[in-house]
Structure formats: structure tokens, C-alpha cells
N, C-alpha and C positions, 0 to 999 in steps of 0.2 A: 449239241443235242444231249450229250451226257450230263452237262450241268443243269439243263432244264429238267431232265428226268430226276436227277438227284434232288433238285429244289422241290419238285412235286412230291417226292417220297418223304421229304422231311417236313415241309410246310403243311401239306394236307393233313397228316395225322395230328400235328400240333394244333391246327385250326379246329379239327373235330374235338380234340380233348378240351380246348378252351371253351367251345360252345357247350359241351356236356357239363363242364364245371359251372358255367353261368346258369344253365338250366337247373342244376341241382341246388345252387344257392338260392335262386328265385323260389323254388318249391319249398325249401326249408324255411325261408322267410315267411311265406304264406301260411305254413303250418304253425309257426310261432305266433303269428298274429291271430290266428283262429283260436288258439288255446289260451291267449292272454285274457286276463280279467277285464271286463268292460269298464270303461271309465265312468265315474259317477256323473250323472247328468246334472247340469247346472239348474238351479231353481231360485226363485225369489218369491216370497209370500208376504203379504201385508197382514198385520194383526192389529186389533184395537183392544186394549186392556183397561180395566178399571182397577183401582187399588184393591189388592187381595185376590184378584182373578188370575187364573192360569190357563195355559193353552198348550196342546201337544203340537210340536213342530213336525207335522206328518210328512212333508216331503223329505225330511232328513231321516226318516225311519230306516232302520237297518234292513236291507233286503233279505229275503229268506222266509219271512212270515207273511204270507199273502193275505191282504185285507186286514192286517192287524196293526194297531198303533202301539202295541205293547213295548216295542223296542224304540219308540220315538222319544226324543228328549222333550222335556216340558219346560216352559218358561212361565214365571210368576212375577207379576208386578208387586213387589213387597211393600213399597212405600213411595209416596210423592212428598218431597220435602220442598215446600214453597216458603222461602224466607224473603220474598220480594216485599218491598215497602207497599203497604196497603193504601188504596186510594183514600185520600183524606187524612192520612197519618203524616207526621213529621218524622223523618228517618235520617240517620247518620249515613247510611249506605243504601244502595239500591236493592241489594239482596239478589237471590237467584232461585231458580227452580231446578230440581234434579229428580231423577227417577231411579230407584234402586230395584234391581232385578235379581232373581235367583234362577239359575239354569240347572236343571236336574238331568243328568245324562242317563242313557239307557241302563248303565251299570249301577245307578243309584247315587253316584257321586254328584255333589252340588258345588257350583261355583257362583260367586256373586259379582255383579258389576253395576256401575252407575253410568247413566247417560245424562248429558246436559249440554245445551248449546249456550249456556250463559255462566256456568259455574267455573271458577278458576281451576286449572289442572284437570279438567274433565273434557270429554269429547262427546259429540253427538253420534259417534259410531265406534264400535268395539268388536273385536273378533275373539270368540271363545269356542273351544272344542271344534274348530273348523267351520263355525258358523259366524257370519257377520251380522250384527244387529245395528240398525241405523234408525235413529229417531226421525220420524217424518212429521210429527205434529202433536198438538195437545188441544183439547177442548175443555173448558173455555180457555181462551188465550188471555183474556182480560184479567188484570189483577183484581181480586175481590175488594170490596169496600172495607173500611176500617172496622166496623162492628158486624160485618157479615160472616157467616159460618163458611168454612172452607168448602169449596164446591166438590162434587164428585167428578174428578178429572178422568178424561178418556184419553189415554196415551196411545198414539199410533206409531208403529215401527215396522220396518221392513226387515225380514230375516232372509238371508241368502247364504249359499255355500261358496260364493265368490267374493273377493275383496270389494268393498264399496268404491264407487268411482266419484 
């Protein structure tokens, strides 16, 4: 009986202390999660640009200025370079089409990148400043005729804050 009483006097306080410790750890963990900064929500937005046009990437706007796009980065289609062999022409090589963009961040800094699905050493997707830009199409797709003026291209791309899949 003496050993049973001794076990109860030792084990019971240890069990209560362990439970109190676990409760305290759980409460501290909940407080840490409540005070943590919220994770940035994923977004994906499609845009269609013509040469020289620009657009504000509004889902990527910095939080804190409600209803304002002043802190949103902007994207401009600087140039469409179409060196593809024109219909009816005799060419040595097939050529390619590429799209040059300028991304202006909220702080005013600018970075340039090129998207292409046919140009050597280029890619149809690139990540800049935490945003992924993926080429999704161009209109018109047909190569212009030999004596025809260059068309007004409409370039479609998807902008997201997650890597493209």
C-alpha cells in the first residue's frame, strides 16, 4: 500500500504538470498564428495587349491602399518582333516571332523580358519580381503576305503569382 501511495504522490503531480505544459504550448502556438502576417493569396489574371499598350497588374497591388492601384506594377508590350518568313517570299530560314515587355514595379524600377514560343533561347513563360508571365496566344496567328503591312498584333498572356505549370 505504501508503494501505491508513493506512486500516486509522484505520478499524479507529474501528469498534471505535463498537461499544463501541453496546454500552455497550444495556447502560445495559437497566439503566434493569430499575430502572423497573412499569406499572399494566389491569383491568375489574363491580359490582352497591343504594341505600345500597358496595363496595371491590379491583383498584385501592395495591400494597404484600399481601392487604389497606385502601388500596382504595370506591364507594357514594348515591341512585337516578327521575323517569320512572309507568305509568298523565299527565305533562308523560317524566322520567329517574339514579344518584348517592360515591367515597372511599384517603386519605379523597370525590368525587361522577352517571351516567345519559337525563338531560340527564349521561353513562353518567365518569372519577374515574384510574378509569372505566360504567353497564351497572339492574333493574328497567320504569317502576313509578302507585300502586306505588319498587322496590329494582340498578345494574350496570363499573369500569376505562382509558378506556371
